[in-house]
N, C-alpha and C positions, 0 to 999 in steps of 0.2 A: 362818626362817620369811621369806616375800615380801612385801615390804612391799606395800599397796595400791596404788601410784602406777607399780608396774612390771607389774600385771595387763594383759594385754591383754585387751580385750574383743571379742566377736563381733560383726561388723555394720558399718555403713558410718554416715559422719559425716554431718554435714547439709551441707557442703560439697561430697562427694562426690556425694550424692544431688541438688543443685543444679547440678552441672557435666553430670550425665548427663542430667535435665530440658532444659537448653542446647542440648544437644547433640541431643537428639531433636526437640526442636523445630525447631532450623535444618535439620534433615534434614526434616522434616515442610513447611518452607515451601518448602525446594529443589524437594521433590516436588509440591506443590499447584501451583506457579508453572511448573512444567514438563510440566504435564497440556497435550495439546494442541499442544506446540510445533511438532509436524509439520505443523500446518494453519495456521501463524500465516503471514498474509501471502498466503494464494493463496484469499481470500475475494474476494466480490463487492466489497464495500465498499472494501477496499484497493486492487482493482485500478481501482476508479473514482477513488479519491484518487491512484492513481499516475498515472492519465491526465490528471488534472487539474493535477497538480504538473508535469507535463512540457508539457502545453500553454502554461502560464504563462511556462516556461522558453524553450520555442519564441517565444512572443510576446516575451518580453525580447531574445531571439536576434536576431531581426528589427528590433526596434528600434534596437538597438545596430550591428548590422552593415549594415543596410537592403537585407539581402539576401532575396528572398522564399523563402519557406519553408512547406511544406504538408504535411499529415496524409494518408497514404494507409493505408486501414484495411479491414478485413474481419473476417469472424466467430470468426476465431482470433487476430487480433493487429494490429500497428500499423507502421508505418514513418514517420519525418519524412525529406522529401526536399524537393530545393531546387527551385525553378521551372522549371528546365529538365528536372525529373523523374530527376535522377540523386539516388541516395542520399546522404545527409550524411556526408562523410568524417571521419576523425578530426583532420584539420587544420581544417575546417570547422565544428564546434562543440563543446559540451561534451558529457562521456561520454554522458547518458543519452537523448540525442536521435541517437547516432551508428547503434544498431543496432535492427533489428526486433523487438519485443516480443512473444512468444508469450504468449496466456492459458494460465491453468493447464488443464487438463481438467475440464470442464464449465462452465465458464465461457465465455460467448459474447458479443460484442459488436456492435452495428448501429449504423447511423447514424441519428438520426431528424430526416428532413426536410433531410438533407446527403449528398450521394454523393461517393465516394473518386475522386480525393482532394481534400480540401478546403484552400482556399488559406489562412493565419493572418494574418491584415490586422490588426495592431493599432491601425490608425489608427480603428478603429470604423464602417468604410463597410459591411462586410458584415453581414447579419441574424443574429442569436443561431443557434448551430448546437448540437443537441442530441447525445448520444450516451449509449446507453442498456446496461447489463449484466445480464446473467441467469445464474442457476445455481438451479434447480430453481425454487420458488417466490419466491427471493432475486431482487429486483431495485433498481438505481441508477442514478441519472441522472445525468451531467454535462452542465452547461449552459454554454458559453463564449461570450464577445462579442466575441473578437478580442483582448482584453489579460487577463481575469479568467475563471477557471473556477470553478462552482461545483457542489458534490456533495450529493446529497440523495437519499433513499429513495423508492420508488416505492411507495406504497400503493394497494391495490386499492380502490374503490369501496363503500361500504357498500352492502350489497343489503336490500332489504327486502321 
């Protein structure tokens, strides 16, 4: 006769079910967070924030080194240049200011009331400079006063 404790029941235990549910939950989280990861960092808002960060960094560089710096831009990208028109070299400045930044496909940049190249003057003597970024109907604006850059969305006026 077989003892009842030795009988093997078919099926899964509660612990096994919980482990499977935990694994499925982790996998679902990875999939949800990974959706659209290929497009991250290429939007209009991220490009406007990137320019604002680099303008602040350039203003800090001018304050520390006392060497003139300007931003040269067109609708496809921008580069930081020294006062004599040469691009910023590796020995000159921090890495984000060294190379030309090309905008992603479809994103365009325009100077709003400023022309290229625009001198960066952290002493506050210059007027507030504006830069616009657009991709389709999405538009963002960067306003730079020589020391600080502020990013804001451009909202269409309400039509009645």
